[in-house]
C-alpha positions as CSV (number, residue, x, y, z in Angstrom):
1,M,0.2,0.0,0.0
2,Y,3.1,2.3,0.3
3,R,3.6,2.7,-3.6
4,P,0.2,4.6,-4.3
5,K,1.0,7.1,-1.8
6,V,4.4,7.9,-3.7
7,S,2.6,8.2,-6.9
8,I,0.0,10.5,-5.5
9,R,2.7,12.7,-4.0
10,I,4.5,12.9,-7.3
11,R,1.4,14.0,-9.1
12,A,0.7,16.5,-6.6
13,C,4.2,18.0,-7.0
14,L,3.9,17.9,-10.8
15,F,0.6,19.5,-10.9
16,P,1.6,23.1,-10.1
17,L,4.7,22.8,-12.5
18,M,2.1,21.5,-15.3
19,I,0.1,24.5,-14.6
20,L,2.9,27.0,-14.9
21,W,4.2,25.4,-18.0
22,S,0.9,25.5,-19.6
23,A,0.5,29.3,-18.7
24,A,3.9,30.1,-20.0
25,A,3.2,28.3,-23.4
26,R,0.0,30.3,-23.7
27,A,1.8,33.5,-23.0
28,E,4.3,32.7,-25.4
29,D,1.8,31.9,-28.1
30,T,0.1,35.2,-27.0
31,D,3.2,37.2,-27.6
32,E,4.1,35.4,-30.7
33,T,0.5,36.1,-32.2
34,A,0.7,39.8,-30.9
35,V,4.0,40.1,-32.9
36,A,2.7,38.6,-36.0
37,Q,-0.2,40.8,-35.9
38,T,1.8,43.8,-35.4
39,Q,4.2,43.0,-38.2
40,A,1.4,42.3,-40.5
41,V,0.0,45.7,-39.7
42,E,3.3,47.5,-40.1
43,G,3.8,45.7,-43.6
44,H,0.3,46.7,-44.7
45,V,0.9,50.3,-43.6
46,Q,4.5,50.3,-45.1
47,A,2.9,48.8,-48.5
48,T,0.2,51.3,-48.6
49,Q,2.7,54.2,-48.2
50,V,4.9,52.9,-51.0
51,A,1.9,52.5,-53.4
52,A,0.7,56.0,-52.5
53,A,4.3,57.3,-53.2
54,E,4.5,55.4,-56.5
55,Q,1.0,56.8,-57.6
56,E,2.1,60.4,-56.8
57,A,5.4,59.9,-58.7
58,Q,3.7,58.5,-61.8
59,P,1.1,60.8,-63.2
60,T,-2.4,59.7,-64.2
61,D,-4.2,59.9,-67.7
62,S,-5.4,63.5,-66.4
63,Q,-2.0,64.5,-65.2
64,A,0.1,63.2,-68.2
65,P,2.3,65.8,-69.7
66,S,1.3,67.0,-73.1
67,S,3.3,69.3,-75.5
68,D,1.0,72.3,-74.3
69,Q,1.3,71.4,-70.6
70,T,5.1,71.5,-70.8
71,L,4.8,75.3,-71.3
72,A,4.1,78.0,-68.8
73,P,0.2,78.3,-68.1
74,G,-1.4,80.5,-70.6
75,K,1.4,80.2,-73.3
76,K,1.3,78.4,-76.4
77,K,4.1,77.5,-78.9
78,W,5.1,79.4,-82.1
79,E,4.1,77.4,-85.3
80,F,6.4,78.0,-88.4
81,A,6.1,76.9,-92.0
82,T,8.0,77.7,-95.3
83,I,6.2,77.7,-98.7
84,G,8.1,77.0,-101.8
85,Y,6.3,77.8,-105.0
86,I,6.7,78.1,-108.9
87,W,4.6,80.7,-110.7
88,L,4.2,80.1,-114.4
89,A,3.2,83.7,-115.0
90,G,2.7,85.9,-118.1
91,A,3.0,89.7,-118.1
92,W,0.8,92.2,-120.0
93,G,0.5,96.1,-119.8
94,E,2.8,99.0,-120.6
95,T,6.1,100.4,-119.2
96,D,8.0,103.6,-120.0
97,V,11.8,104.0,-119.2
98,I,12.8,106.6,-122.0
99,G,10.9,109.6,-120.9
100,P,10.5,111.7,-124.0
101,L,9.2,108.5,-126.0
102,P,5.8,106.7,-125.8
103,P,5.6,103.7,-123.7
104,V,6.0,100.3,-125.1
105,D,3.3,97.7,-124.6
106,L,4.1,94.2,-123.2
107,D,2.3,91.1,-124.4
108,L,4.3,88.3,-122.8
109,P,2.5,85.0,-122.3
110,F,4.5,82.4,-120.4
111,G,6.0,80.9,-123.4
112,K,7.8,84.2,-124.5
113,V,8.5,84.7,-120.8
114,L,10.4,81.4,-120.7
115,K,12.3,82.2,-123.9
116,G,13.7,85.4,-122.1
117,F,13.9,84.0,-118.7
118,K,17.3,84.3,-116.9
119,F,16.8,83.7,-113.3
120,A,13.8,83.4,-110.4
121,F,13.3,83.0,-106.9
122,M,10.1,82.6,-105.0
123,G,9.4,81.6,-101.6
124,A,7.1,82.3,-98.8
125,A,6.9,81.5,-95.2
126,E,4.5,82.0,-92.1
127,A,4.5,82.2,-88.4
128,K,1.7,81.7,-86.0
129,H,1.3,82.1,-82.2
130,D,-2.2,81.7,-80.8
131,R,-4.2,83.9,-83.1
132,F,-1.4,86.2,-84.2
133,V,-0.1,85.4,-87.6
134,V,2.7,86.6,-89.9
135,L,3.3,86.2,-93.6
136,G,6.3,86.9,-95.7
137,D,6.9,86.5,-99.5
138,L,9.9,87.2,-101.5
139,T,10.1,87.2,-105.3
140,F,12.9,88.0,-107.6
141,I,12.7,87.6,-111.6
142,H,15.3,88.5,-114.1
143,L,13.9,88.6,-117.5
144,D,15.6,89.5,-121.0
145,A,12.7,89.7,-123.5
146,H,13.1,90.4,-127.3
147,Q,9.8,89.5,-128.1
148,G,6.3,90.6,-127.1
149,I,7.2,94.2,-126.9
150,G,4.9,96.6,-128.8
151,I,6.5,99.8,-130.1
152,R,4.3,102.7,-130.6
153,D,6.9,105.0,-132.1
154,P,7.2,104.2,-135.8
155,D,10.9,105.2,-135.9
156,F,11.8,101.9,-134.0
157,L,11.4,98.3,-135.3
158,K,13.1,96.2,-132.8
159,A,13.1,96.4,-128.8
160,E,14.9,94.6,-125.9
161,L,13.8,94.9,-122.4
162,D,16.0,93.6,-119.6
163,S,14.1,93.6,-116.4
164,R,15.0,92.8,-112.8
165,T,12.1,92.9,-110.5
166,A,11.8,91.9,-106.9
167,E,9.0,92.2,-104.3
168,I,9.3,91.6,-100.4
169,T,5.9,91.5,-98.7
170,L,5.5,91.3,-94.8
171,L,2.0,91.1,-93.4
172,P,1.2,90.5,-89.8
173,G,-2.3,89.9,-88.9
174,Y,-4.9,88.2,-86.5
175,R,-7.0,85.1,-86.9
176,V,-10.4,86.4,-86.5
177,I,-12.2,83.0,-87.1
178,D,-10.2,80.0,-85.4
179,K,-13.0,77.6,-84.4
180,G,-14.8,75.1,-86.7
181,P,-13.5,74.1,-90.0
182,V,-13.0,77.6,-91.4
183,A,-10.2,80.0,-90.6
184,V,-10.0,83.7,-91.4
185,D,-7.0,86.0,-91.2
186,L,-7.1,89.7,-91.6
187,L,-3.6,91.2,-92.4
188,A,-2.2,94.6,-92.7
189,G,1.5,95.5,-93.6
190,A,3.6,96.6,-96.6
191,R,5.4,95.3,-99.9
192,M,8.7,96.8,-100.8
193,N,9.1,96.9,-104.7
194,W,12.4,97.1,-106.5
195,F,13.0,97.5,-110.3
196,K,16.0,97.8,-112.6
197,T,15.1,98.0,-116.1
198,T,16.8,98.7,-119.3
199,L,15.0,99.4,-122.7
200,Q,16.7,99.5,-126.1
201,L,14.7,100.6,-129.2
202,K,16.4,100.4,-132.7
203,G,15.2,101.4,-136.1
204,P,16.6,102.0,-139.5
205,N,17.7,105.7,-138.6
206,R,17.3,105.9,-134.9
207,E,18.4,104.3,-131.8
208,A,17.3,105.1,-128.1
209,E,18.0,103.6,-124.8
210,G,16.9,104.0,-121.0
211,D,18.1,102.7,-117.7
212,V,15.9,103.0,-114.7
213,K,16.5,102.1,-111.1
214,H,13.5,102.6,-108.8
215,D,12.1,101.2,-105.5
216,W,9.0,102.1,-103.4
217,L,6.8,101.0,-100.7
218,D,3.2,100.0,-100.8
219,P,1.0,99.8,-97.8
220,L,-1.1,96.6,-98.0
221,L,-4.5,95.3,-96.5
222,G,-4.9,91.7,-96.9
223,A,-7.0,88.4,-96.1
224,R,-6.8,84.7,-96.0
225,V,-9.3,82.1,-95.9
226,G,-9.0,78.4,-95.4
227,A,-11.3,75.6,-95.4
228,P,-11.4,71.7,-95.6
229,L,-12.9,70.0,-98.9
230,G,-13.0,66.6,-97.3
231,G,-10.3,64.1,-96.5
232,K,-7.0,65.3,-97.1
233,W,-8.1,68.2,-99.6
234,G,-8.5,71.9,-98.6
235,F,-9.2,75.2,-100.2
236,G,-7.5,78.5,-99.7
237,L,-8.0,82.0,-100.9
238,Y,-5.6,84.9,-100.3
239,G,-5.9,88.6,-101.4
240,D,-4.3,92.0,-100.7
241,I,-4.8,95.5,-101.9
242,G,-2.7,98.5,-101.5
243,G,-0.7,101.3,-102.8
244,F,-3.6,103.8,-102.5
245,G,-1.4,106.6,-104.0
246,I,1.1,106.5,-101.4
247,G,3.2,104.2,-103.4
248,S,1.6,102.7,-106.5
249,H,-1.5,104.2,-107.6
250,I,-3.0,100.8,-106.9
251,T,-1.8,97.3,-106.4
252,W,-3.7,94.2,-105.8
253,Q,-3.4,90.3,-106.0
254,L,-5.7,87.3,-105.7
255,V,-4.6,83.6,-105.2
256,P,-6.9,80.8,-105.0
257,T,-5.7,77.4,-104.3
258,I,-6.5,73.9,-103.7
259,S,-4.2,71.8,-101.5
260,Y,-3.6,68.0,-100.6
261,Q,-2.0,67.0,-97.3
262,I,0.7,64.5,-98.2
263,N,1.5,63.9,-94.2
264,H,1.2,66.0,-91.0
265,K,4.1,68.2,-92.3
266,M,4.0,68.6,-95.9
267,T,1.2,70.0,-98.2
268,L,1.1,70.1,-101.8
269,G,-1.1,73.0,-103.8
270,A,-1.9,74.2,-107.0
271,G,-3.9,77.5,-108.0
272,W,-3.9,80.6,-110.0
273,R,-2.2,84.0,-109.1
274,Y,-3.2,87.3,-110.5
275,F,-0.9,90.4,-109.6
276,K,-1.6,93.9,-110.6
277,V,0.7,97.0,-110.1
278,N,0.2,100.3,-111.4
279,Y,3.1,102.8,-110.6
280,E,4.3,106.0,-111.9
281,D,7.0,108.4,-111.0
282,G,8.6,110.9,-113.5
283,D,9.8,109.2,-116.6
284,F,9.2,105.9,-114.9
285,L,5.9,103.9,-115.7
286,Y,5.1,100.6,-114.8
287,N,1.5,99.5,-115.3
288,V,1.5,95.7,-115.5
289,H,-0.5,92.6,-114.4
290,Q,0.9,89.1,-114.3
291,S,-1.2,86.0,-114.3
292,G,-0.8,82.2,-114.5
293,P,-1.0,78.9,-112.7
294,L,0.7,78.3,-109.2
295,I,2.2,75.3,-107.8
296,T,3.2,75.3,-103.9
297,F,4.8,73.1,-101.4
298,R,4.2,73.8,-97.8
299,T,6.5,72.5,-95.1
300,V,5.7,72.7,-91.2
301,M,8.8,73.3,-89.3
């Protein structure tokens, strides 16, 4: 009967130790659970902060910078274009270089102009900033004609006209219509005209020669209209008028064109140009109009 008492005493001694060990194990489990929960919360907070930082660093669709947004607010970029063109023009009218003699008549369709052609340069440019526009044009033609010159004085049978003409036009303006398919520009500026002309008249008993250099400035008012025709096709109309007795008595031109857009930078055009100048000063008279087809090639810079 002795062994059972020993077993009871051992169990009685081990019971408090088992309770302490169980409590310690539970406490340790509780601490590990709390630590794990704390680490999970901290990891979630850190992930949220990183995601927020990345979202701020990367712009959304509404914040993505465009070409206009890269500029200061309220500012727009300048737009530039160059226009090369070929003008297959003839010339008609009258000119006087030798004062005492009557003027000579000009009847020079393009075929005769081509026979007397020496050199030509034709080009234009334009700039635009918001609604402000600037148009520029430069034309230089050197012609040495032996045909198509009508002599009024019966003492002369032959004539030779060597003519160098240049026109430089500058027209700033404002785009009054800039919404929808139609654009309208109103322009005001000036054209500088430069002429150097030599005329020789020959007859059986008489010869005469005159040499004149002249330049003058014509104030100008102009307008330009552009409209789409569908697809890549478009229509343009340009015109100006000036002189008003300040330079020329009158000068004006009209240029209708049809264009085809090759790509977003290049446009090919064709049309007609009529250009009239009536200027007189002392012995010099230039009352001539030029007219003919026009081919243009516009390039956006």
